[in-house]
C-alpha positions as CSV (number, residue, x, y, z in Angstrom):
1,M,0.0,0.0,0.0
2,N,1.7,3.2,-1.1
3,S,-0.2,5.2,1.4
4,I,1.3,3.2,4.3
5,N,4.6,3.6,2.5
6,H,3.9,7.5,2.5
7,Y,2.8,7.2,6.4
8,R,6.1,5.6,7.2
9,A,8.3,8.2,5.5
10,L,6.2,11.1,7.2
11,S,6.3,9.1,10.4
12,I,10.1,9.2,10.6
13,V,10.5,12.5,9.4
14,M,8.2,13.6,12.4
15,I,10.1,11.7,14.7
16,V,13.6,13.1,13.6
17,A,12.0,16.6,13.9
18,I,11.0,16.1,17.4
19,H,14.5,15.3,18.5
20,A,16.5,17.9,16.4
21,Y,14.9,20.8,17.9
22,S,17.4,21.5,20.6
23,A,20.3,20.9,18.4
24,A,19.1,23.5,16.4
25,D,18.9,26.0,19.5
26,L,15.2,26.2,18.8
27,V,13.6,27.9,22.0
28,L,9.9,27.1,22.5
29,D,9.2,30.8,23.8
30,S,5.9,31.5,21.7
31,Y,2.6,30.2,21.3
32,T,3.1,29.3,18.0
33,S,6.5,27.4,18.7
34,R,4.8,25.6,21.7
35,F,1.8,24.5,19.5
36,L,3.9,22.8,16.8
37,F,5.7,21.3,19.4
38,N,2.6,19.9,20.8
39,L,1.4,19.0,17.5
40,V,4.4,16.6,16.6
41,S,4.8,15.3,20.1
42,G,4.0,11.8,20.2
43,A,5.1,10.9,16.9
44,T,6.1,7.5,17.9
45,L,2.7,6.6,18.1
46,N,2.6,6.8,14.3
47,F,5.0,4.0,14.3
48,I,2.9,1.8,16.7
49,F,-0.2,2.1,14.5
50,I,2.0,1.3,11.7
51,S,3.2,-1.6,13.1
52,G,0.0,-2.9,14.0
53,F,-1.8,-2.1,10.5
54,L,1.1,-4.1,8.8
55,F,1.0,-6.9,11.4
56,Y,-2.4,-7.8,10.0
57,L,-1.4,-7.1,6.4
58,V,1.9,-8.8,6.1
59,F,2.1,-11.4,9.0
60,Y,-1.2,-12.5,10.2
61,E,-2.5,-14.8,7.2
62,K,0.7,-17.2,7.5
63,F,1.5,-16.5,10.8
64,E,4.4,-18.8,12.5
65,F,5.5,-17.6,16.2
66,F,9.1,-18.7,15.8
67,K,9.5,-17.5,12.3
68,F,8.0,-14.2,13.2
69,V,10.2,-13.9,16.2
70,K,13.4,-14.9,14.2
71,G,12.5,-12.1,11.6
72,R,12.0,-9.5,14.1
73,I,15.4,-10.5,15.8
74,D,17.2,-9.9,12.8
75,R,15.1,-6.5,12.0
76,Y,15.2,-5.2,15.6
77,L,17.4,-7.0,18.2
78,K,20.5,-7.5,16.2
79,P,21.0,-3.8,15.0
80,Y,20.2,-2.7,18.4
81,L,22.9,-5.0,20.0
82,F,25.4,-3.7,17.6
83,L,24.8,-0.2,17.4
84,S,24.4,-0.3,21.1
85,I,28.1,-1.0,21.8
86,L,29.6,2.4,21.4
87,P,27.2,4.4,23.5
88,I,27.2,1.9,26.3
89,A,30.9,1.8,26.4
90,I,30.8,5.5,26.5
91,S,28.5,5.9,29.0
92,L,30.4,3.2,31.4
93,L,33.4,5.0,31.1
94,T,32.0,8.5,31.6
95,M,29.1,7.9,33.8
96,P,30.3,4.6,35.8
97,M,27.5,5.1,38.5
98,Y,24.7,5.8,36.4
99,W,23.2,2.6,37.7
100,D,23.6,1.9,41.4
101,N,24.4,-1.7,41.7
102,S,25.5,-1.5,45.1
103,I,22.6,-3.7,46.4
104,I,24.2,-6.6,44.3
105,I,27.8,-5.8,44.5
106,D,30.3,-2.9,45.9
107,F,32.1,-0.7,43.5
108,N,35.5,-1.0,43.6
109,K,38.7,-1.8,41.2
110,D,38.2,-5.7,42.0
111,T,34.6,-5.6,41.1
112,I,34.3,-3.0,38.3
113,G,34.0,-5.8,35.4
114,T,31.0,-7.4,37.4
115,W,29.6,-3.8,37.9
116,H,29.9,-2.9,34.4
117,F,28.4,-6.3,33.2
118,I,25.3,-5.6,35.3
119,S,25.0,-1.9,34.3
120,T,25.5,-3.1,30.6
121,L,22.5,-5.5,31.1
122,K,20.6,-2.6,32.6
123,Y,21.3,-0.2,29.5
124,L,20.1,-3.1,27.1
125,V,17.1,-3.9,29.1
126,S,16.0,-0.1,29.3
127,G,17.6,1.6,26.3
128,A,18.6,4.1,28.4
129,H,22.2,4.3,26.6
130,I,20.9,6.6,24.2
131,T,18.0,8.7,22.8
132,A,15.2,6.6,21.0
133,Y,16.6,3.2,21.7
134,W,13.9,2.5,24.5
135,Y,11.8,1.4,21.7
136,I,13.6,-1.7,21.0
137,P,13.2,-3.5,24.1
138,F,9.7,-2.4,24.1
139,I,9.1,-3.8,20.8
140,M,10.7,-7.2,21.2
141,L,8.1,-7.6,24.1
142,M,5.3,-6.8,21.5
143,V,6.9,-9.5,19.3
144,L,6.5,-12.0,22.2
145,L,3.2,-11.1,22.7
146,S,2.2,-11.7,19.0
147,P,0.0,-14.8,19.5
148,L,-2.3,-12.4,21.8
149,F,-2.4,-10.1,18.8
150,V,-3.2,-13.0,16.5
151,A,-6.2,-14.1,18.9
152,F,-7.3,-10.5,18.7
153,V,-7.5,-10.4,15.2
154,K,-9.9,-13.5,15.3
155,L,-12.5,-11.6,17.5
156,N,-15.6,-10.0,16.2
157,I,-15.4,-6.2,16.1
158,T,-17.4,-5.6,19.2
159,K,-14.9,-7.5,21.4
160,Q,-12.1,-5.7,19.3
161,L,-13.4,-2.1,20.2
162,I,-14.1,-3.1,23.9
163,I,-10.5,-4.3,24.3
164,F,-9.2,-1.3,22.4
165,G,-11.3,0.9,24.5
166,I,-9.9,-0.6,28.0
167,F,-6.2,-0.3,26.6
168,L,-6.9,3.1,25.7
169,T,-8.1,4.3,29.1
170,V,-5.1,2.6,30.7
171,S,-2.9,4.6,28.2
172,M,-4.5,7.9,29.3
173,L,-4.0,7.1,33.0
174,I,-0.5,5.3,33.1
175,H,1.1,8.0,30.6
176,R,4.6,7.3,29.3
177,P,7.4,6.1,31.4
178,F,8.7,8.9,33.5
179,E,12.7,8.8,32.8
180,R,15.0,6.3,31.1
181,V,16.6,5.0,34.1
182,E,13.2,3.3,35.0
183,L,14.7,-0.3,34.4
184,F,11.3,-2.1,33.3
185,Q,10.3,0.9,31.2
186,A,9.8,-1.5,28.4
187,V,6.9,-3.3,30.3
188,H,5.5,0.1,31.1
189,S,5.5,1.1,27.2
190,V,3.8,-2.3,26.5
191,F,0.8,-1.1,28.8
192,Y,0.9,2.4,27.1
193,F,1.3,1.9,23.6
194,T,-0.8,-1.6,23.2
195,S,-3.9,0.5,22.6
196,I,-2.7,2.2,19.5
197,Y,-1.2,-1.1,18.1
198,L,-4.6,-2.7,18.6
199,M,-6.1,0.4,16.8
200,G,-3.7,-0.2,13.8
201,I,-4.8,-4.0,13.5
202,I,-8.6,-2.9,13.6
203,C,-7.9,-0.7,11.0
204,A,-6.1,-2.8,8.7
205,I,-8.8,-5.6,9.2
206,H,-11.8,-2.9,8.5
207,R,-9.7,-0.5,6.3
208,T,-12.3,-1.0,3.2
209,K,-15.2,0.3,5.5
210,I,-13.2,2.7,7.1
211,Y,-12.0,4.4,3.9
212,E,-15.6,4.5,2.7
213,V,-17.3,6.0,5.8
214,L,-14.4,8.5,6.5
215,H,-13.8,9.4,2.8
216,K,-13.5,13.1,2.5
217,K,-13.8,13.7,6.3
218,E,-10.1,14.4,6.9
219,L,-10.9,17.9,7.9
220,Y,-13.1,16.8,10.9
221,L,-10.4,14.5,11.9
222,L,-8.0,17.1,11.9
223,S,-10.1,19.6,13.5
224,I,-10.3,17.4,16.7
225,V,-6.6,17.2,16.8
226,L,-6.0,20.8,16.5
227,L,-8.4,21.3,19.1
228,I,-6.8,19.1,21.7
229,V,-3.5,20.6,20.8
230,I,-5.1,24.2,21.6
231,W,-6.4,22.8,24.8
232,Q,-2.7,21.4,25.7
233,T,-0.8,24.7,24.6
234,N,-3.6,26.9,26.5
235,Q,-3.1,25.0,29.8
236,G,0.8,25.4,29.5
237,H,1.5,21.9,28.7
238,L,4.6,21.2,26.7
239,G,5.3,17.8,24.9
240,L,4.6,14.3,26.1
241,Y,2.7,13.1,29.4
242,K,4.9,11.2,31.6
243,T,4.7,9.6,35.0
244,E,5.4,6.7,37.1
245,F,3.3,3.5,36.5
246,F,1.3,3.5,39.8
247,V,1.2,7.4,39.9
248,Y,-1.9,9.4,38.7
249,N,-0.9,12.3,37.1
250,G,-4.1,13.5,35.1
251,I,-5.5,12.2,31.8
252,D,-2.7,11.9,28.9
253,L,-4.0,13.8,25.9
254,V,-1.3,12.8,23.4
255,V,-2.6,9.4,23.0
256,I,-6.2,10.7,22.5
257,K,-4.8,13.0,20.0
258,M,-2.9,10.3,18.2
259,V,-6.0,8.2,17.7
260,F,-7.5,11.0,15.7
261,F,-4.0,11.8,14.1
262,C,-3.4,8.4,12.9
263,L,-7.1,8.1,11.6
264,F,-6.4,11.4,9.8
265,F,-3.1,10.1,8.0
266,M,-4.5,6.7,7.0
267,I,-7.6,8.6,5.4
268,W,-5.9,11.7,3.9
269,L,-2.7,9.6,2.7
270,H,-5.1,7.1,0.9
271,R,-5.9,9.8,-1.4
272,F,-2.5,9.6,-3.0
273,E,-2.2,5.7,-3.1
274,H,-1.5,6.1,-6.8
275,V,1.3,8.3,-6.5
276,K,4.9,7.0,-6.3
277,S,7.8,8.9,-5.5
278,Y,11.2,7.7,-5.3
279,V,12.3,10.2,-2.4
280,I,9.4,8.8,-0.5
281,S,10.2,5.4,-1.3
282,T,13.5,5.7,-0.1
283,I,12.9,7.3,3.0
284,A,10.1,4.8,3.9
285,A,12.6,1.8,3.0
286,A,15.1,3.3,5.4
287,S,12.9,4.3,8.3
288,F,14.0,2.0,10.6
289,T,17.5,2.6,9.8
290,I,17.1,6.4,10.2
291,Y,15.5,5.5,13.6
292,F,18.6,3.7,14.6
293,L,20.9,6.2,13.0
294,H,19.4,9.7,13.7
295,V,20.6,9.9,17.2
296,Y,24.3,9.1,16.2
297,F,24.1,12.2,13.7
298,L,22.4,14.3,16.3
299,K,25.2,13.5,18.7
300,G,27.8,14.3,16.3
301,I,26.4,17.6,15.5
302,N,26.2,18.5,19.2
303,I,29.8,17.7,19.7
304,V,30.6,19.4,16.5
305,K,28.5,22.5,17.9
306,D,30.3,22.4,21.0
307,Y,33.8,21.9,20.2
308,F,33.5,25.1,17.6
309,N,31.0,27.0,20.1
310,L,28.8,27.1,17.2
311,S,25.0,28.6,17.7
312,F,22.1,29.1,15.6
313,E,20.4,31.4,17.7
314,N,20.1,33.8,15.0
315,Y,18.4,31.6,12.8
316,P,17.0,28.7,14.7
317,F,14.1,28.0,12.3
318,I,16.2,27.6,9.2
319,A,18.8,25.7,10.9
320,Y,16.1,23.4,12.3
321,I,14.6,22.7,9.0
322,L,18.1,22.0,7.1
323,L,19.3,20.0,10.3
324,V,16.1,17.5,10.0
325,M,16.7,17.2,6.2
326,T,20.4,16.6,6.8
327,I,20.1,14.1,9.3
328,I,17.4,12.3,7.2
329,F,19.8,12.4,4.2
330,L,22.9,11.2,6.1
331,S,20.9,8.3,7.6
332,T,19.5,7.3,4.2
333,I,22.8,7.6,2.3
334,T,24.7,5.7,4.9
335,A,22.1,2.8,4.8
336,R,22.4,2.8,0.9
337,L,26.1,3.1,0.8
338,L,26.5,0.1,3.6
339,Y,24.1,-1.8,1.3
340,R,26.2,-1.4,-1.5
341,L,29.4,-2.6,0.3
342,I,27.7,-5.3,2.8
343,P,24.3,-6.2,1.2
344,N,24.2,-9.2,3.3
345,Y,24.7,-7.6,6.6
346,T,23.0,-4.2,6.5
347,R,19.8,-5.9,8.1
348,I,21.6,-7.2,11.3
349,L,24.0,-4.2,11.4
350,I,21.5,-1.4,11.0
351,G,18.3,-2.6,10.3
352,Y,18.3,-1.9,6.5
353,N,17.1,-4.5,4.1
354,K,16.1,-2.8,1.0
355,R,16.5,-5.9,-1.2
356,A,16.7,-9.4,-0.6
357,A,20.3,-10.7,-1.0
358,K,20.1,-13.9,0.8
359,N,22.4,-15.9,-1.5
360,P,25.2,-13.7,-2.9
361,K,26.5,-16.5,-5.2
362,S,23.3,-16.6,-7.2
363,K,23.1,-15.1,-10.7
364,W,20.3,-13.1,-9.8
365,T,21.6,-11.4,-6.8
366,R,24.9,-10.7,-8.6
367,K,22.8,-9.1,-11.4
368,L,21.0,-7.0,-8.6
369,I,23.9,-5.7,-6.7
370,F,26.3,-5.0,-9.4
371,S,23.7,-3.5,-12.0
372,R,23.6,-0.4,-10.0
373,K,27.4,0.3,-10.3
């Protein structure tokens, strides 16, 4: 579905945009800037919706649990482990006491190896070593829960909507994990994000009816989104709602906003089902790789800025747009270059699998790889 391809590309652009604002020295000191920040906050929920949507379209019909898990390990877990080596090593050297392991072992020169081993496990379980990597421990839990989603698909629409409503209520009450040092934030995230994942499944199952009922009604959906964002901004709220799991801190409006935003994108982008764009398809194909790599480029930009004492304060908005475009370009070109060099390994190293290249010795694969040179 071209529209879902477009949605994947748009979603990763929004995620990069929400992470890049501070690097561009963009100060949220006006109503407009706070409004726009609130509008794109929660962009990861687009990814969750798409994941649920594609789970039904791509995997459900021929679902095999162990095959599905193996595929997701190759796509998510292996790149996560590889790309986590450097940030975890740096974290252990610069912040050896980031995790308090004193209950298990005392920190001294004789136990430093064990201390670092325990800390490494905590980083991998939580994803706290670098921005955005919390997503992988969470999504791997969702993969392990996939038989439950298969059972969900088989329910009638009434039961599906009831279960979705229950999980949406849970999402509104528990919010997202409060901070990255929450060791079991992946479990917390499962409870928070499952509602939108289920919504993606429901929308995929009943997509024909949804397209029919909501055709040309995108403006109504977008209006609801804008009203929620206006309310948030007028109340002085900025960004995501976060709290500890058992602490009530009001109603999470972001997840409600994203219910209507996901429907809006689903219906609106369906108008362009016939449109094929090389740029959009390229970004969509590299979307998960961009997710993995964009934080590296952001870190690099911040290091260069600090080293040369650079500032974008005089032109932050222009710098912001250029930074987002640059990060997406660098992440995408890195994926494509590595694919040219090592096509059989980019999937497990950076999560990029532009084309199948399982047998590099086959005539078809040689033609595929070298015809581009």
